[in-house]
C-alpha positions as CSV (number, residue, x, y, z in Angstrom):
1,G,-3.9,27.0,-3.0
2,A,-2.8,29.4,-0.2
3,D,-6.4,29.4,1.0
4,M,-6.4,25.7,1.2
5,F,-3.2,25.4,3.3
6,E,-4.4,28.2,5.6
7,N,-7.7,26.4,6.1
8,L,-5.9,23.1,6.8
9,A,-3.8,24.9,9.4
10,L,-6.9,26.5,10.9
11,A,-8.6,23.1,11.0
12,F,-5.8,21.5,12.9
13,Q,-5.7,24.5,15.3
14,G,-9.4,24.2,15.9
15,I,-9.2,20.5,16.6
16,W,-6.2,20.9,18.9
17,S,-7.8,23.7,20.9
18,H,-10.8,21.4,21.7
19,K,-8.8,18.2,22.2
20,L,-11.3,16.3,24.4
21,R,-14.3,17.3,22.3
22,S,-12.5,16.4,19.0
23,F,-11.5,13.0,20.5
24,L,-15.1,12.2,21.6
25,T,-16.3,13.2,18.1
26,M,-13.8,10.9,16.4
27,L,-14.6,8.0,18.8
28,G,-17.4,6.6,16.6
29,I,-15.2,6.7,13.5
30,I,-12.2,5.2,15.4
31,I,-14.4,2.3,16.7
32,G,-16.0,1.7,13.3
33,I,-12.7,1.7,11.4
34,S,-10.8,-0.3,13.9
35,A,-13.5,-2.9,13.9
36,V,-13.5,-3.2,10.1
37,I,-9.6,-3.3,10.0
38,T,-9.4,-5.9,12.8
39,I,-11.9,-8.2,11.1
40,S,-10.2,-7.7,7.7
41,T,-6.8,-8.3,9.1
42,I,-8.0,-11.5,10.8
43,G,-9.7,-12.6,7.6
44,E,-6.6,-11.9,5.4
45,S,-4.3,-13.5,8.0
46,I,-6.5,-16.7,8.1
47,R,-6.5,-16.8,4.3
48,S,-2.7,-16.5,3.9
49,T,-2.1,-18.8,6.9
50,L,-4.2,-21.6,5.4
51,S,-2.5,-21.1,2.0
52,A,1.0,-21.2,3.5
53,T,0.1,-24.1,5.8
54,M,-1.4,-26.1,3.0
55,N,1.8,-25.5,0.9
56,S,4.1,-26.4,3.8
57,L,2.2,-29.7,4.3
58,G,2.4,-30.4,0.6
59,G,-1.2,-29.6,0.6
60,N,-1.2,-29.1,-3.1
61,T,-2.3,-32.6,-4.1
62,I,-4.5,-34.1,-6.8
63,S,-6.3,-37.2,-5.5
64,V,-7.3,-39.8,-8.1
65,S,-9.9,-42.5,-7.4
66,L,-11.3,-45.4,-9.4
67,D,-15.1,-45.6,-9.4
68,A,-17.8,-47.3,-11.3
69,V,-19.4,-45.7,-14.4
70,Y,-22.8,-44.9,-13.2
71,P,-25.9,-45.0,-15.5
72,E,-26.9,-41.7,-17.0
73,D,-30.7,-42.3,-17.4
74,E,-33.2,-43.1,-14.7
75,A,-34.5,-46.3,-16.4
76,A,-31.0,-48.0,-16.5
77,W,-30.7,-47.7,-12.7
78,E,-33.2,-50.4,-12.2
79,Y,-31.1,-53.1,-13.8
80,W,-27.6,-51.7,-13.0
81,E,-25.3,-53.6,-10.6
82,Y,-22.1,-52.3,-9.2
83,P,-19.4,-53.9,-11.4
84,A,-16.8,-56.4,-10.1
85,L,-13.3,-54.9,-9.9
86,D,-10.9,-57.1,-11.9
87,E,-7.1,-57.0,-11.9
88,E,-6.9,-55.2,-15.3
89,D,-9.3,-52.5,-14.0
90,R,-7.0,-51.3,-11.3
91,I,-4.6,-48.4,-11.3
92,T,-1.0,-49.7,-11.6
93,T,2.3,-48.4,-10.4
94,D,3.4,-48.1,-14.1
95,M,0.5,-45.8,-14.9
96,V,1.2,-43.6,-12.0
97,R,4.9,-43.4,-12.8
98,E,4.1,-42.6,-16.4
99,V,2.0,-39.6,-15.3
100,C,4.9,-38.4,-13.2
101,D,7.4,-38.8,-16.1
102,A,5.0,-37.1,-18.6
103,Y,4.4,-34.0,-16.5
104,P,7.6,-33.3,-14.4
105,D,7.0,-29.6,-14.3
106,E,3.7,-30.0,-12.4
107,I,4.0,-33.3,-10.6
108,A,6.7,-34.0,-8.0
109,G,5.7,-37.5,-7.1
110,Y,3.0,-39.8,-5.9
111,T,1.7,-41.8,-3.0
112,M,-0.7,-44.8,-3.0
113,D,-3.2,-46.5,-0.8
114,A,-1.2,-49.5,0.4
115,S,-1.4,-50.2,4.1
116,L,-0.7,-53.4,6.1
117,Y,-2.6,-51.8,9.0
118,D,-1.8,-52.6,12.7
119,G,0.6,-55.2,13.9
120,R,3.5,-55.5,16.2
121,I,7.3,-56.0,16.0
122,E,7.9,-58.8,18.5
123,E,10.8,-60.8,19.8
124,S,9.7,-61.9,23.2
125,A,6.9,-61.2,25.7
126,D,8.7,-58.1,27.1
127,R,10.3,-56.9,23.9
128,Y,7.7,-55.6,21.4
129,A,6.4,-52.5,19.8
130,N,3.1,-51.7,18.2
131,V,3.2,-50.3,14.6
132,Y,1.0,-49.3,11.8
133,V,2.6,-50.2,8.5
134,N,2.2,-47.9,5.5
135,G,3.6,-48.4,2.0
136,A,5.5,-45.2,1.1
137,T,7.1,-43.7,-2.0
138,E,10.5,-42.0,-2.1
139,I,9.0,-38.5,-1.9
140,Q,6.3,-39.2,0.7
141,L,8.2,-38.5,3.9
142,D,9.4,-35.2,2.6
143,Y,5.9,-34.2,1.7
144,M,4.7,-35.2,5.2
145,R,7.5,-33.0,6.5
146,L,9.0,-35.9,8.5
147,E,12.6,-35.4,9.6
148,L,14.9,-38.4,9.3
149,V,17.1,-38.5,12.4
150,R,19.2,-41.5,11.4
151,G,19.8,-43.6,8.3
152,R,18.2,-43.0,4.9
153,N,14.9,-42.6,3.1
154,I,13.1,-45.1,0.9
155,T,14.6,-45.0,-2.6
156,T,13.3,-45.7,-6.1
157,R,15.5,-48.8,-6.1
158,D,13.8,-50.1,-2.9
159,I,10.5,-49.7,-4.7
160,D,11.7,-51.3,-8.0
161,E,13.2,-54.3,-6.3
162,M,10.4,-54.6,-3.7
163,K,13.0,-54.6,-0.9
164,R,12.0,-55.6,2.6
165,V,13.3,-52.5,4.3
166,C,11.6,-50.1,6.8
167,I,11.7,-46.7,8.4
168,I,10.7,-46.6,12.1
169,S,9.8,-43.8,14.5
170,D,12.4,-42.5,17.0
171,Q,9.8,-43.4,19.7
172,M,9.8,-47.1,18.7
173,A,13.6,-47.1,18.2
174,G,14.1,-45.8,21.7
175,L,11.8,-48.5,23.2
176,Y,12.9,-51.5,21.0
177,F,16.6,-50.7,20.6
178,P,17.3,-48.8,23.8
179,D,21.1,-49.3,23.9
180,E,22.0,-50.0,20.2
181,D,21.8,-48.4,16.8
182,P,18.7,-49.7,15.0
183,I,20.1,-49.1,11.5
184,G,20.8,-52.4,9.7
185,K,18.9,-54.5,12.4
186,Q,16.2,-57.0,11.4
187,V,12.7,-56.7,12.8
188,E,9.8,-59.2,12.5
189,F,6.5,-57.6,11.7
190,V,3.6,-59.8,12.9
191,S,0.1,-59.1,11.5
192,Q,-3.1,-61.0,11.9
193,M,-4.0,-60.3,8.2
194,Y,-0.6,-60.7,6.6
195,G,1.4,-63.1,8.8
196,T,5.0,-62.5,9.7
197,T,7.5,-60.5,7.5
198,A,11.1,-59.6,8.3
199,F,12.3,-56.1,7.5
200,T,15.7,-54.4,7.8
201,V,15.6,-51.0,9.5
202,V,17.2,-48.4,7.1
203,G,16.0,-45.2,8.7
204,V,14.6,-43.5,11.8
205,Y,12.2,-40.6,11.6
206,E,11.2,-38.1,14.3
207,Y,7.6,-38.8,15.5
208,N,5.5,-35.7,14.9
209,E,2.1,-35.2,16.6
210,A,1.2,-32.4,14.2
211,V,1.2,-35.0,11.4
212,F,-0.1,-38.1,13.1
213,G,-2.4,-36.5,15.7
214,Y,-2.3,-36.8,19.4
215,Q,-1.3,-39.9,21.1
216,D,-3.7,-41.3,23.7
217,S,-1.9,-40.5,27.0
218,S,-4.0,-43.2,28.9
219,V,-2.1,-45.8,26.9
220,P,1.4,-46.5,28.3
221,L,4.2,-45.2,26.1
222,R,5.5,-48.7,25.2
223,D,2.0,-49.8,24.0
224,R,1.4,-46.8,21.7
225,S,1.4,-47.5,18.0
226,T,3.5,-45.5,15.6
227,P,3.7,-45.6,11.8
228,M,6.3,-47.7,10.1
229,F,7.1,-47.0,6.5
230,I,8.0,-49.7,3.9
231,P,8.4,-49.4,0.1
232,V,4.9,-49.1,-1.5
233,S,5.6,-52.0,-3.9
234,T,6.6,-54.2,-1.0
235,A,3.3,-53.4,0.7
236,L,1.3,-54.2,-2.5
237,D,3.3,-57.4,-2.9
238,I,2.5,-58.6,0.6
239,I,-1.2,-57.7,0.1
240,A,-1.3,-59.5,-3.2
241,K,0.4,-62.7,-1.9
242,S,-1.8,-63.0,1.2
243,S,-5.2,-62.7,-0.4
244,E,-6.4,-63.8,-3.8
245,S,-9.2,-61.3,-3.7
246,D,-6.9,-58.3,-3.5
247,P,-4.8,-58.4,-6.7
248,W,-1.9,-56.3,-7.6
249,G,-2.9,-52.6,-8.2
250,F,-5.1,-50.2,-6.3
251,Q,-8.1,-47.9,-6.4
252,Y,-6.7,-44.6,-5.0
253,C,-3.6,-42.5,-5.4
254,N,-2.4,-39.0,-4.7
255,F,-0.1,-36.9,-6.8
256,F,2.1,-34.3,-5.0
257,L,2.4,-31.1,-7.0
258,Q,5.6,-29.2,-7.5
259,I,5.8,-26.0,-5.4
260,G,4.2,-23.2,-7.5
261,A,2.6,-25.6,-10.0
262,D,-0.8,-24.7,-11.3
263,P,-3.2,-27.2,-9.8
264,I,-5.9,-26.7,-12.4
265,L,-3.5,-27.5,-15.2
266,A,-2.1,-30.5,-13.4
267,Q,-5.6,-31.8,-12.7
268,S,-6.5,-31.6,-16.4
269,E,-3.3,-33.3,-17.5
270,I,-3.9,-36.2,-15.0
271,E,-7.5,-36.5,-16.1
272,S,-6.6,-36.6,-19.8
273,Y,-4.0,-39.3,-19.2
274,F,-6.4,-41.5,-17.3
275,D,-9.4,-40.8,-19.6
276,E,-7.3,-42.2,-22.4
277,K,-6.2,-45.3,-20.3
278,Y,-9.9,-46.0,-19.4
279,A,-11.5,-45.0,-22.7
280,D,-12.4,-48.6,-23.5
281,N,-13.4,-49.6,-20.0
282,E,-17.2,-49.6,-19.8
283,D,-17.4,-50.3,-16.0
284,W,-14.8,-48.1,-14.4
285,Q,-13.5,-44.6,-14.7
286,I,-11.3,-42.2,-12.9
287,Y,-12.4,-39.2,-10.7
288,T,-10.0,-36.5,-9.6
289,F,-10.2,-34.2,-6.6
290,N,-8.1,-31.0,-6.3
291,S,-7.3,-29.9,-2.7
292,S,-7.2,-26.3,-3.8
293,D,-10.9,-26.5,-4.8
294,F,-11.7,-27.2,-1.2
295,M,-9.5,-24.3,-0.1
296,D,-11.4,-21.9,-2.5
297,E,-14.7,-22.8,-0.8
298,I,-13.1,-22.1,2.6
299,Y,-11.8,-18.7,1.3
300,D,-15.3,-17.8,0.0
301,V,-16.8,-18.5,3.5
302,I,-14.1,-16.4,5.2
303,D,-14.7,-13.5,2.7
304,G,-18.4,-13.7,3.3
305,I,-18.0,-13.6,7.1
306,T,-15.5,-10.7,6.8
307,W,-17.8,-8.6,4.6
308,A,-20.9,-9.3,6.8
309,I,-19.1,-8.2,10.0
310,S,-17.4,-5.3,8.3
311,L,-20.9,-4.0,7.2
312,I,-22.1,-4.2,10.7
313,A,-19.0,-2.4,11.9
314,A,-19.5,0.3,9.2
315,I,-22.9,1.2,10.8
316,S,-20.9,2.8,13.7
317,L,-19.1,4.9,11.0
318,V,-22.5,6.4,10.1
319,V,-23.1,7.1,13.8
320,G,-19.6,8.6,14.0
321,G,-20.5,10.8,11.0
322,V,-23.7,12.1,12.7
323,G,-21.4,13.0,15.7
324,V,-19.1,15.0,13.4
325,M,-22.1,16.8,11.9
326,N,-23.4,17.6,15.4
327,I,-20.1,19.0,16.6
328,M,-19.6,21.0,13.4
329,L,-23.0,22.6,13.9
330,V,-21.9,23.6,17.5
331,S,-18.7,24.9,16.0
332,V,-20.5,27.1,13.5
333,T,-22.7,28.5,16.3
334,E,-19.6,29.2,18.5
335,R,-17.7,30.8,15.6
336,T,-20.6,32.9,14.2
337,R,-18.9,36.1,15.2
338,E,-15.6,35.0,13.6
339,I,-17.5,34.2,10.4
340,G,-19.0,37.7,10.4
341,V,-15.6,39.3,10.7
342,R,-14.2,37.1,7.9
343,K,-17.1,38.1,5.6
344,A,-16.8,41.8,6.6
345,I,-13.2,41.8,5.4
346,G,-14.1,40.2,2.1
347,A,-14.0,36.4,2.6
348,K,-16.1,34.6,0.0
349,N,-18.9,32.1,0.8
350,R,-16.8,29.4,-0.9
351,T,-13.8,30.1,1.5
352,I,-16.0,29.9,4.6
353,R,-17.6,26.7,3.3
354,Q,-14.2,25.2,2.6
355,L,-12.9,26.2,6.1
356,F,-15.6,24.1,7.8
357,L,-15.6,21.3,5.3
358,I,-11.9,20.8,5.7
359,E,-12.2,20.7,9.4
360,A,-14.9,18.0,9.2
361,I,-12.8,15.9,6.7
362,V,-9.6,16.3,8.9
363,L,-11.6,15.1,11.9
364,C,-12.7,12.0,10.0
365,V,-9.3,11.2,8.5
366,I,-7.5,11.5,11.8
367,G,-10.2,9.3,13.3
368,S,-9.8,6.7,10.5
369,L,-5.9,6.7,10.8
370,V,-6.2,6.1,14.6
371,G,-8.8,3.4,13.9
372,I,-6.5,1.7,11.3
373,G,-3.6,1.7,13.7
374,I,-5.7,0.1,16.5
375,G,-7.2,-2.4,14.0
376,L,-3.8,-3.5,12.7
377,L,-2.6,-3.8,16.3
378,L,-5.5,-5.9,17.3
379,G,-5.3,-8.1,14.2
380,T,-1.6,-8.6,14.8
381,L,-2.2,-9.5,18.5
382,F,-4.8,-12.0,17.3
383,S,-2.3,-13.7,15.0
384,H,0.4,-13.8,17.6
385,G,-2.1,-15.1,20.2
386,A,-3.2,-17.8,17.8
387,Q,0.4,-18.8,17.1
388,A,1.2,-18.9,20.9
389,L,-2.0,-20.9,21.5
390,I,-1.0,-23.5,18.8
391,A,2.6,-23.7,20.1
392,G,1.3,-24.2,23.7
393,Y,-1.1,-26.9,22.4
394,S,1.6,-28.7,20.4
395,A,5.2,-27.7,19.6
396,G,5.1,-29.9,16.5
397,A,2.0,-28.2,15.1
398,S,3.5,-24.8,15.3
399,D,6.2,-25.8,12.8
400,Y,3.5,-26.6,10.2
401,F,1.0,-23.9,11.1
402,I,2.6,-20.8,9.5
403,M,0.6,-17.9,11.0
404,Q,0.9,-14.9,8.7
405,T,-0.3,-11.4,9.6
406,K,-1.4,-9.7,6.4
407,P,-2.5,-6.0,6.5
408,P,-5.7,-5.8,4.4
409,I,-4.5,-3.1,2.0
410,R,-7.9,-2.9,0.2
411,A,-9.8,-2.4,3.5
412,I,-7.3,0.3,4.6
413,L,-7.7,2.3,1.4
414,L,-11.5,1.8,1.5
415,S,-11.6,3.0,5.2
416,V,-9.7,6.2,4.4
417,G,-11.8,6.9,1.4
418,F,-15.0,6.1,3.3
419,S,-14.0,8.5,6.1
420,V,-13.3,11.3,3.7
421,L,-16.8,10.7,2.2
422,I,-18.3,10.8,5.7
423,G,-16.5,14.1,6.3
424,V,-17.8,15.6,3.1
425,F,-21.4,14.2,3.5
426,F,-21.9,15.1,7.2
427,G,-19.7,18.2,7.1
428,Y,-21.4,19.9,4.1
429,Y,-24.6,21.0,5.8
430,P,-22.8,22.8,8.7
431,A,-20.2,24.3,6.3
432,N,-23.0,25.5,4.0
433,K,-24.9,26.9,7.0
434,A,-21.7,28.9,8.0
435,A,-21.2,30.1,4.4
436,M,-24.8,31.4,4.1
437,L,-24.7,33.5,7.3
438,N,-25.6,37.1,6.9
439,P,-22.5,39.1,7.9
440,I,-24.4,41.8,9.7
441,D,-26.4,39.3,11.8
442,A,-23.2,37.3,12.4
443,L,-21.3,40.4,13.6
444,R,-24.2,41.2,16.0
445,Y,-24.2,37.6,17.4
446,E,-23.2,37.4,21.0
């Protein structure tokens, strides 16, 4: 034990007395480790950022779509025709609500594909606003992270009673109601497909480019189209009344999951519910898609890239190890006389070997710690840089894009362990050479 501490003190002394030489020796290790840690930090940060961003956007959704039952054997394909979609085949609001009521721990709410598309709110030639009308549920605006600046949200009662109410963007409210409060006002929505419908404004939300994408700046502000939300049942009712071919019900819906819910469990519950509903339907069946499956694929790609680049960076660690070996051989030659003196006064071969081995390991560990520090710094700078870049690109997007810097604990521990191994591997030969010196020859060495 005492030997060990003495050798450690001597190792630090030796490194300190040749500062520049020690630094240059460590350089290969510093560069290799800092590259590995930088890449791993960026990889981990991207992973946790995507995960946090998906959750913040209500990214945990299960999509449900209705599709034909396709033939299983080759021969049947020849005679098979895509089936006609009848009213009783479609997914209904009741079904969707039943699923939400059956699994409240996993499912927070739903949204459906019910859009009246483009149209305009029009009163006269110079008073109009372009809108894109979407049927929404009571939970939808929350999950889209849209802030209500006035009025109220769509309620379950609005949906049950198919009320003609709407929520408009602050951008549209400013243009259409410049000097008055829009809440409670009537607007006439004029659509080529669905004719004219009157709605009462009950809420105003803040338009967010991060959610809806960038607006075309070549289009004058007053002509830009912003989404207007109406109760989903109202949208379905308008669609059903305007065209016989598009009956009540729909082909797609999304379920929003509760925060922290298990998406795999939720998906299997939703599937089992719909499988039962469509068990007797020979033409149509339900398919589900889980957004977290898609994320898992992205994570695999990130991990693959991180490992590949880390392996390339690790090559410079081997180069660094050769540098350590080189310097240790020089050190043994320089200190031949000292080794002779130590042996003459009774130092064992093992003690001499330990002295040089510890010095090699200390060199590598110091190099790895400096490398880890630089790697974490560069990884953090990358994260902050990315955050600043996004904020500069869009103030709205930076609220959603939650950039997280995550130190890669596994990579840090691996790096320290790997650098100790390099110290042992490349330090053993010079240390052994020192231990095997003949004391008489060593004392004679000039």
